[in-house]
N, C-alpha and C positions, 0 to 999 in steps of 0.2 A: 637493581639498576637505578641510577640516580636521575631524576628529572629536575633540571635546573629551572630558572625562571622562564625559560622558553621551552619549546617542545618540538618534536619532529612532526612536521605537518606536510600536508600536501595532498602535498598530497599528490506417376510422379509425375511420373509426374501425375499425381492424384489430386483432384480438386473436389473438396467436400463443401458444397455451397449450402449453407444452412441459414434459415430464418429462425431466430431464437425462440425458445421457450423461456419464460421467466422462472426464477426460483419460487416454488410455492404458488399459491393461488393469488389472484389479484384481490386486494382489499376492496370492500364495498366503496363505490364512488370512484374507482379507478378503472376506466374503460381501456381495454387492451385491443390492439389490432388483431383481427383473426389470424391465427398462426397458419403458415403454409407448411405443407409436408416437405421434409428435407429432400433435396434433389442431389444426385451424385453423378459426376462425370469422371470416369476412370480412364486414364491414359497411363499405362505402365511404362515408365522410362527405362526400366531395367528388364533384361531377359529372364530374371530370376523369379518372376511372380510364382508364388506357390500359396495355395489357399490357407494352410495352417498359419501363415503370417498375418492373417486377418482374423481378429477375434474380439468379442465383446469386452469392453474395458472392465477389469476385475472389480473396480470400485466405482462403477458407473452410476447413472441416475437410478434412484429407487424405483423398482417395478418396471424398469425399461432397459432392455438389453440391446436396443437398436444402435446405440453409440458404439462404434467399433474402432479399435486401434488397427492401423494398417501399415504393415512393414513389408509390403510387396517389393520395395526397392532394396531390401537386404539380400545378401547372397542366398542361393538355393539352400533349403533345408532349415532355415530359421523358423522357430515356433515359440509360442508362449510357454512359460514355465511357472507362472504364478498360480498357486492353489491356496485354499484356506489353510492348508497345513504348511505352506511354504510361501508366504507373501514376500520374502526377501528376494526371490528370483523373479525376473521379468521376461527376458528373452534368452533363448539358447539356440545355437546354430552348429551345423557340421562344418561349415566353411568359414574361415576367419573373415571379418569385415575389413573395411579400410583402415581401422585402427589396430588390426591384429587380434581382435576379441572374438571369442566364441561364446561368450555369455555376458549379459548385462544384468547386474543384480545390485543389492543394497550396498555392496562394497566397491562398486565401480566409481572411479574418480570422475564425476560428471563434469568437472572443469577441463578434463582432457579428452573425453570421449562421450559420444551419445549415439544411440541407434539412429538409422536413417528412416525418418518417418515420411509423411506426406504433407501437402499443402492443404490447409483448411481455410476457407474464405467465409467471412461473416460481414454483416452490415449493422451499423448502429446509427440511429437517427436521434438527434438531440432535440427535445421539445420542452416548452413550458407546459405545465399541467397542474391543476388543483389536486392535492393529495389528501386523502383521508387515511392517515396511517394509524390514528389512535382514537378516532371519533370526532376530531376537529378538522375542518376543511382548511388546510394550509394552501393559500392561494398562489404562493410563489414557488411551487415545486418545479424542479428541472429534472427531466428523466430521459432515459434511453428507451427508445422503442415503445413509448407510452406505458412503461412498466417500472414499478419500484419494488425491490431493487431491480437493477438492470438485468438483462438476459445473462444466463450462465454460459460463459465461454469455456469450451472444453477442448482439450488437445491431449495427445499422448507424447510421452518423452521422445524428443527428437523431431517432432513435427515443426512445420513452418506455418505461422499464422499470418493471414492477410485480412485486415479489418478496416473496412471503409467506414469512415465517420462523416456524416453529413450534419451540418449545424443549421437548425431552424429557429434558434433563439433570436428574437428581434433586436435586442439591445446588447447582446454579449457575443464576443468571440468565444472559442473554446479550444482546448487541447486535451488529449486523453493520455494519462500515464498508466503504464502496465506495471503495477507496483511489484517490485521484487525481481522482475525480469532484468537480467544483467545487460542486455543489449550489446553483447560482444560483436563488434563489427557493424553495429546498426545504431550508432549514437543518435542519428537523426530521427529515430523512432521512439525516443524516450518520452516525448510528449510534454515538454516543459516550455511554455511560451516565454519568449525573451531569452531563452538559453539554447534550445535545440530546434526551435521553429517559431514562426509568427503564429498568432492565433488563427484558427479557421474562422473566417468571417461568415456572417449570415448568408445562407443559401450556397455556401461553398462546401467543399469536401476535401478530405485528405485520407489516403490509404496507408495505414501502418503495416509494415511487413517485417517480421523478425522470427528467428529460430528459437525454440524453447529447449535449452540444453539441460535444464534442471527439471525436477518434478516436485509436485506437492500442491499446495494451495496458495493462491494469491487473490488479488482483487484489482479492478481497474477503476479509475476515477478521474474526474476532471482535475486538471492542475491549473485552471484559470481562476485566479483569485479564490473566492469562497464557494464556487459552484457546487462542489461535492457535498457541502453541508446541506444544500437544498435538495439533494436526491440523486446527483449524478455519480452513482457508484454501482458496481456489479461484481459478482464472484467470478473467479477464474480457477480452473482445475487443470493441472498437467498430470495425467495418470502415470503412475510408476510404482516401484516397489515400496515396501514398508519394512521397518525394523522389528515389527511384531506381527503376529498372525491375527486375522479377523475373518468373519464369515461374509458380512455384507457391509455396505457403506450408507451413511445418511447424507442427503444432499447438504451442501454447504450451509453453515449457520452464521449469518451476519448480524452482529449486535452493534447497536449505535444509540447515542442520545439524539434527541429530536426537539425542535422548537416549532412554534406556530407562526413565527415571523421568518422572513428571509434572513439568512446569515449576513447579507449585505446591510440590512437594517441594524443588526446587533453589533457589527464590527466596531463602531465608534465607542461603544461601551468599554471595549478592551483597552483603548488608548486614552480613556478619560478617567476622571476620578471615581466614576461609578463602577468601573469594570472589575473583573471580567463578566461577560454575560452569563446569566443562569440558563440552564436547560430545563425542559418541561417533562419529557417522557423518555422511556426506554423502549426500544423496538427490537424485536427478533424477526429477521427476514421481513422487515417492513411492517410489522404488526405490533401495536401496543394498546394500552388501555388508559384513557384519560377521562376523568369525570368533569364534564363541562360545568362551568359556573352559570348561574341564572342569566346574567347579562349576555353571555356568549350564546346561550340557547335563544334568547330573545332576538339577538342580532342575526339569527339564522346561520351561525357558523358551525353548528354541530349536527352530527348524524350518528347512526349506529356505528360503534367501533367494530373493526374486523375481528373475526374469531381468533382467539389466542392460538399461536402456533402449537401444533401437536403432531406427534408421530408415534406409531405403534411398533413395539419391539416384540420379538418372539423369545420367550424364556429359554435360556440355555445358549443363545447365539451371542457372538461377539460382533460389535458394530464399530466401524471407523467413523468418527465424527471430525469434521473440518471446521474449526473455529476461526472467525475473522472479526477483528475489531475495526469497524469503519467509522468510529465516533469522531465528533468534533473536538470534544474537551474531556472525555471521560475514560479512565482506565477501569476495566471491568474484571470481576472475578467470576469465572464460569464454574457452575457446579450443578449436579443433579442430586436431589435429596436422596440420602441413603445409598448412594452408589459411589464407587471408586472409578478412577480412570487411569489407564496406562498411557503416558505421554510418549509419543514416538517421533515427533518432528516439531521443530520450531522454524517459522518462516519457510524457506526452501531447503532447510538442512535436516536430514534424517539424524536422529539422536538415539543413544542407547536408552532403552525403555526404563521408565521409572513410574511408580504408582503414587497417586495422590487423590484427595477427595475434592480438590478445587484447583483451578488453573488461572493465574493472573495473566490477562491478555491486554497489553498496552495498545495504544492507538497505532494502527498499521501492522500490528503483529498478527501472526497466524500460528495456530497449533493443530497438530493432528493428535487425537486421543482415541483410544479404544475403550469402549464401555462394554462390560459383560452384562447381559440382560439376565440378572440373577433373581429378579423379583424379591427383593430382600425382606419385605414385610408381607407375610402370608395373607393378611386381611386387606392389603392395599393393591388396587389395580393401577392407580394413577400417582405420578410423582412430579413435583415441580422441577422445571429447568429454571435456573436462576442466573441472572447477570447482575451481580452486586457491585455497585460503585465502590471503588477503593477510596479509603479515607485520605483526603489531601490531594486527590487527583480527580475530583468531580465537584460540580456545583450545580445544584438543582433548586428550583423554587420549592417552597414549603407549602403543603406537605410534600415530602419527597415521593417520587413514584415507587410503587412496589417493585421488588427485584424479581418477582415471579413472572417470567416472560414466555414460558412455554411449558408443555406437558408431555411427559413420557407415559404412554398407556401400554398396558399388557393385555387389556380386553377392549378392543375398539368399540364394542357396544356400550361400554360403561363410560358415559360422558360426564360423570360427576367431576367437580373440581377437586384437586388433591387436598388432603388435609395434612400432608407431610410437613416437617419442619426443617429449616436450614441447618446444615451441618456446622461443625465447629472448625473454623479456619481463621487465619489472620486476615484482616481487612486493610492492612498497611499497604501503601503504594510502593511496591517493589516489583522488580522482575521476578520470574521464577528462580528458585535457588541456583546460584551460580554453579555449584559443584554438581548439579543434576544435569545440566545441559551439555552433555558430552557427545560431540559429533561422531557419527559412525565412520566417516571417511576423515582420517586425522590430518591436521595441519601442524607442522612444526614452524613456528614463526621465527624469521631471521632477525638480525639486528637492523635498526633503522637506517635507511639510506639518506633520508632527508636530514638537513642540518639542524643543530640545536641553536635556533635563532629565536627572536621574539615573536613566536607564532603560536602561543597558547591561546585558547579560545575561552573567554570568560563570559558566560551567558548572563545577561542582565538587562535592565530596562533603562534606556537613556533618558536623561532629563532634557527638556527643550532648552536649546541654547539661544544666545542672542543672534540677531541677523534677520534677514528677510524671511517672510513666511513662504515656505516651499509649496508647490502645487498640492502636495499631499498632506499639508497641515503641520503646524508647529506644535506637535503633540509628542508624547512619550512613545518610544518604539523599542521593541525587543531587538537585541543585537548579539551576534556571535563575535564579529571582528570589530574593527574600529568604526564601522558604520552599520546601519541596518540596510538590508538589501532593498533595492528599488530597481526593477527591471524595465527596460524599454521594449515594449511588445513588438515594435516595428523593426528592431535591429538586434536580432538574437546573436548571441556569442558565436554560434556555430558558423556564421557567415564570415567571420574574420579570424577564428582561432588558429587555423593552420597557416594561413597567409602571414599573420603577424608573427607566428613562431618562426617561420622561414626567413622573414625580412628583418625581424627584430623590432624593437620599439622605435618611436620617432614620428611615424605618421599619426595624424590626429585620430584616426579610427583604431590605432593600436595603443593609444593611451587610454587604457580601460577606465571608465568612469568609476570613481571610488564607491559609488552606490551599487555597482554590480558585484562588489565584494569577491574579487577573483584572487584565489591563491594559486600561484603558478608553480607547478611541479613538472619540470621539463626534462631535465637531463638524467633520466633513470632508465634502467633496463626492466624487461617484463618480470624478472624474478626479484626485483628490489621491493623492499617493504617500506610503506609510508605509515608513520605513526601520527596520531592526533591525540592531544590531551584537551578535554573539554570539561570545564568546571562550572558549578552552579554558584560559586562564591568567588570573590576577588582574592588576590594574593597579598599577603602582608609585605611582600618584596616588590610590588609593582602592580597596583590595580589600574584598570582602564579608567581614564578620567571621565567624569560626568556620567557615571553609571551607578544605578542602584541594584542591589542584589536582594532576592527574595527567596523564601523557603518554598520553592516550586520545583517539581520534577518535570522533566521534558523527555518525551520519546524521540530519540534522534534517529533519523532515517538517512541512509546514504544511497544515492542512485548509482547504478553501474557496477556495483560490487556487493558481495557479502564481505563483512569485516569480522575480524577476530576481536573479541572483547578481552583485552589483556588485563584490565583492572576495572572494577566497578565498586566504588566505595560510597557508603552512606554517611561518611564523616568528612569534614572539610579537608581540603588539600592545604596543608600548612608547611610541613618541614621539607618539602621537595624530594622526599624519599618515597618511592613507590615500588612495591614488589609486583613485578609483571609476570603473568603466567604465559609462557611461550610454548608450552607443551600441550597441544590440542585444546586450546581454550574454547569457550563457547563461541559460536559463529552464527551470524544472522544478518538481516539488513535493517532491523530496528532494535535499538536497545535503550533502556531507560537511563537518563542522566538523573541520579537520585537527588532528592531535595538536600541542599547544603553539601552535596558530595561532588564526586568527579568520575569521569569515564575516560579510559584510555583504549583506543581502538587502533587496529592496524589492517591494512589491505595491500595486496600486491599491485604494483603499477603495470598491470597487464591488460588494461582496457583503455587505450587512448581515447580521450574525449573531454568534454566539459560536463562535469557531474555536480549536481547540487547536494549539499548536506543541509538538512533542515529539521526543525522541530515539527512533529506531526500534530501538535495541537493547532487546529486550523486558525484560531485567532493569532497565535504567535507567528506562524508562517506568514500570514497576511501582514502582520506587523513588521516583518523583515528579519525574523530569526532564521537566517539562512546564509549560506555562502556557496560560491562555485569553486570547484577544484579543477583547474586546467591541467589535465594529465597527459604528458607526452604529446603535446599538440602537433608536433612535427610529423607524428605517425598517424594522425587522423586521416582516414581514407573514406571519401565519399564519391560515389559514382556520378558521372555527369548527369545521368537521369535524375538522381536524387537531388543534386544541386539545382537543377532546372525546376523541379517540383517545389523545392523550398522557396525559390525566388518567386514562383507563380503565386504561392499562397501568401507571401509577403506583399506582393503587388496588389493582390485582391484586398488584403487587409488595409493597405494604405488608402485605396479608393473608398472602401467602406467607411473607414475612420474619418476621412476628409468630409463626409456628409454629416453635418451636425444633427440631421434628423435621425441618425442611427444611435445617438447618445440618449440615455435615459433622461438626463436633465442637461440640456444643452445651454443653459444659462451660464454666463461667465461672471467672474468677479469684476470689481472696478479696475483691477490691475490687468484684466484680460486673461486670467487663468481659466482654463477649462478643467473641471474636476471629474473628468471621465474616469481616470484611474486614481482611486483613493487608497490603494494598498500596494504591497510589494509586487503583486502580479502573480504570485504562486499560491 
């Protein structure tokens, strides 16, 4: 297939009210709210309630079988079928459900059908808190429920989640994004300020409600500027089948880079000559090791580092591990010394199993892997878990932190540090091998429905141009399209998208601000395919003016969809000829745009809304490396209740913002500019 100078673009009633437990123990210096015992209120909406439809999640919390999947609302006779010998099966019934199914398993097309679960209600409260993640007291931490990482949100395939978020940050709004959740029919729950809602102002709240139609591992994080880099992240698990068998599961493993300053302080380095910012530590589930310098100790900034993460395996068993990269700037290679892993899922997509000794996890990506506890060295009880920064996709202060972030033990009484050595694997910054990521549920990608017009996306850094200094500074910015993204917190796209699509352009509010970077993809059908070509280099036949290109890789994340990766090249796009893989290509919601290379992705126009595409390097997203896809806006459906709540949150934001006392630095420049928002907003 030929790609010209342009590209196709576009683009029950059961209530389980839970107060969270955090993943792992709190690190020293982090005080947690006393946890309340879960309370349950059960009102069966269906006459089909039968006890076998309620069962402990097969890959639930370690050492805790109290979390149950509840399918009381399925027809009579449905029961679990997942066993250690058959993890591919999930539910089986004697009576067909509303989709005509009598079984849900690894081969079920989850975009067409899901079992009928229950409603699970959770609460998250956003606080400021000093965090000791690695032995240094970081004063500008931002956390959920006074815990870092945030509480583990759990649900079962087909459940509905209701999550009330209350913001107690004194100088920040917030919104929460449920990474990887497609939000089919629930656009307003995507959690992107300036796009799907206004920020939640201080002392206000917003309840997110959405159905989880896929299964696997995800994470949730603030999408308000750089907040997630300061600690506003947490794991999310949707229990379901697996493409390979295992005995037990390990609680989610979140790996990240970490700094001792707020990301809001470091951001200016990204857009200045000094950038990008360097990171300090590597954390696994909020725990790392940093050796304080003498002056830091003298200043009273240091305390004992938390205990290194460790978990005990039983020899002979197979364990499911859920890997999540929640980093700011670092791609990690996950490995366990002397062990191999069977990879069974990427992002929310089950894949055909393959074996490796290391898995490269880009920012925002998730992998399910199965580790056999073979105790490979007879004389060793303990083995290092490693999160090795990929070369070219990481930047740390020297000396660089050790990649030994956790310990696998076979004898819990043996507390010695491992003496094992890192295995042999490539440290290049790449995605996992393209030909290995084969989805279990296949897609056959159709021809592009969008037109071959000048809509290629060339990722680069803009040079400051002439003209007045904008409120966000006359500095270099990362860009996808013709501009870097700059969102208006108080006027989210969702408020006008459908109305403007119905009325057409012409009214002032329907003339989209160029800085909102909106790509309109309107006149398509649900089965139409939208193609996007994204390059890390300019084209010899038409580069975007005033843009510099660098040898930098970018993890590209699309909201509202999984996308097919039709091509992923580590060489520049020069001759306009691309061989696209349309037959069950890799599928996910984050893929790496390689250094100097290009990425061709495709998704179905089956989820009307306004969805952002952005680089998941936090510095780049805040710099504006993002765009909005306005997808079939005429078909956006929001309930009156939803629109009323959206307007309420926006009105409260306007009132809060109007009070300059709520701004961190309410001084203005001589020209009258208020520098409250100094980045893209996402």
